[in-house]
N, C-alpha and C positions, 0 to 999 in steps of 0.2 A: 596572405592565404593561410588558412589552418592546415594542419596535417591531419588528414582524414583518417589515417591509419595508425597515428599515435595515440596516446592516452587522451581521454577526455578529462576535462575538469570537473570536480563534483559541485560547483556553485552555480551551475546554469542548467535548468530543467523547467519542464512544463509539467503540469498536473492536469490531467483530464478525467472528468468524471461525466457520465452521461447525464445531460440536462443541468449541470452545475458547473458553468464556466464563470462565475463571477467572483471566485475568490482566488488568493494567491497565498502561498505559504514559503516561508523562508527554509524550511527544513522538511525533508521527506525521506522516510526509511524504506528501502527495498528490503523486504523481508526474505528470510530463507526458505529454502524448499528442500524438504528430506523425505526418503523413504525408510520406514522402518525395516529392520530385519528379524524374521522369525526362524530361530535355530530348531531344527528338525531332525528327529533320530529314530528310526525303527528298532525295535530290540534285538534283532538279529544282524544288525550292521556293526561295522567296526565303530570303537568308542570315540568317535569324531562325528560332530553334528554337521548336517547340511544347512546352508543357509539359503532361505527362500524369501522372496520379496513380500513385504507386508504393505500396510497402508501408506499412502502419500500424506504429507502435512506440510502446511504452508503457515509462516508466522504471519503477525498482523502488520498492516501498513500503519505507520505512524506519522502523522502531519502536524507540524507544530509552527507556531508563530504566523499564523494565517490572520489576515483582516479583509473584511468585506462588510458592506452596507446591506447586502441581500440577507434575506431570511432562509434561503434555500437550504444552506447546511443544516440549520436548526430544524428546518421542516423535514429534511431527510431522516434526521434523528427521530423526530417525532412519529414518523411512520414505524419506525422500529419498536418505539416505546408502546405504541398502540396494538402492537402484535401484527402489524401489516407486512410482514417479513417479505412474502413475495412481491408485493409492491415496492419494497424499499431496495431489492437487489438492483445493481448498477454494475455496469463494466468500467473499469477505471484503467488508467495509464500512467506510467511516469516516463517522461521523454527527457533523454540528457540531450543538451544542445552544445554544438561546437562554438568555437570562439566568435564565429560570424552569427550565430543565433540560429542555425541550421540544424534540423533533427538529426541525432546520432541514435545510439542504443535505445530501444524502447522496451519497456516492461509493461505487460498487459495483465490484468487481472480479472478474473472472471466472478460473477456473482457476489460482488463486494457490497457490504452494508456496515453502518455505523455501530461499533460496539460501545463507544465511549465519546462523548461531547463534552467538551470543556469551555465554558464560557470564559471571557476575558477577565482578569483580575483589574480592578480599579484602584487608583491611588490619586487622590487630588494633590498631593503634594510632591508627587513625582513627575518625571518628564518622559517617561517611557510610551510605548505605542500599545493600544488595547488589542490584545491577540488572543485568538481562540485556537484550540487544538482538536484533533479528530483522531481516533483510532479506528481502523476499518478492518474487519475481517473478511476472507475472501475464500473461494472454492477452487483456485488454479491460478497458476502464474506461467508465462509464457515470455521469452525474450523474442521480440520480433525484428531486431534489426541487429 
């Protein structure tokens, strides 16, 4: 029985994307989330600035070493390429699994879309697997578990 309160390993995870469940990736990055700081001082105040909250920003999700026979990932990219951004927005989640395959921490992303699609490199003299990669942008992240 796994330790539900101990550290989760980083090699077991699920990727969920609205309407795109036919692909698997060997690597997925959970991006950083940050808030910028705006320094502010009025002329009649002491020579120390106040710090105010600025804009929130979120890093990109990078998915590497994926393989699928489906064209859904490419079709998703095509929506963005054609300028159909509202149609391309999806919710996405990276779910970390425990040793028994049960869901643990869940990172959910709002309004994700494909920024970069990288088709597999092919080499007839090699023995590697044809893989594709995606980079997704999003407009918000939440840890749900």
